[in-house]
N, C-alpha and C positions, 0 to 999 in steps of 0.2 A: 829340719823339717820332719825327717823320718822318725827322729826320737820323740817329737811331740805327737805324731800320729800313733806311735806305739803306746805312749802313755795314755792317750785318749781312748784307744781301743781297750787297753787294760782296765781302765775305769769303767767303761761301758760293760765289759764282760763281768766284772766283779759285782756290779749292781744287778745284772740279770741273774746271776747265780743266787743271790740272797733275796729273792722276791717272796713276799708274803702273798698268800692267796687263800680264799675260803670258798667252800662249796656247801650250798644249802641242800638239805634233804628235799625240801619243797620250797620254791620261791613264791608260791601263792597258797594262802590258806583260805579255803572256801568254808565259811560257817554254815552254808546251806540255809534252810529256813529255821530260824530260832524264835522263841517266844520273847516278847517284850520283857525287859528287866531280867533276862536270864544271864548266866555267866558269860562275859565277853572276853575272858582271858584265853589266849592261845599262845602256843610255844613254837617257835621256829628253831630247828636243830641244824647246826652246821659244823663243819670240820675245817681246821686249818690244814690245807693241803700244800702249804709253802714250806720253806726250810728255815724260817725265822719266826720269832714271836709275832703274833697278830694282835694289834691293839685297835679296839673299836673306840674311836675318839668321840663320836657324837652320833645321835640318831634324831632325825626330824620326821614328822608325819605331815600329811597333807591337810590335817585338821586337828583341832583340840579334842576331838571325840575319840582319838586313839592315843593311848599313853604307852610308849615303849620303855622297856627296861633293858639296859645293855650290861654285858659282863664288865666287871670293874677291873679284873686282873687280865694281863696278857694271856692269850691262848697260845700254847706252845705247839710247835709243828706236830702234826698227827693227832692233836687233842681235839675232842668234841666239846662243844659248848652250846648254849641256848640263848635266845633272845626272846623275851616275852612282850606281847602286845595285848593291852586290855582295851577293848572297844566298848564305848558307852551304848548300851542296848536299851536306853530309856525312850528312844524315838523309833517309830515304826517306819518301814519302807526299806528299799534296797540301798546298799552302800558298796563302794569300791574305793579303797584308800591305799595310797602309796606310802611306804616306809622307806626313807632314804638313810643309808648307813654310810658314815664317813669313817675311814680307817687308814692304816698305813699299808694297806694291801697294794698290789701291783696296779689294780684299778681302784683308785681311792674312793670312788663313789659307787655304791651298789644299791639297787632298788628292788624291794620285795613288795608283796601286795596282800591285802586282806579284802575279802568281799563276802557278801551274804545278803540275806533278806530277813528283816525283823517283823514278825506278825503280831497282831493284837492279842 
């Protein structure tokens, strides 16, 4: 019984040591007031603060009006990278959209946000 407990503790400790994690410079990008049909592309910057390669597996948005681009290569520990979101600015009015990131990080799901107001 003691041997099994030691093996289990060893496994848990090894998983905790090699955790991936990332930190965003800003988790919300506020477009502010922008003109209709203006450039809707914005960039989120983040750093892999874990000790293993970070892999962004998928990104989903709360609507088809925001198109995300994820890094294709693994982000090495300490390395900075970007995630681009392009919002469709052809419709006027306020918006607030969630971008959900799925990765191999310690917290597998991360949510970031864009918001703003498109004027005529």
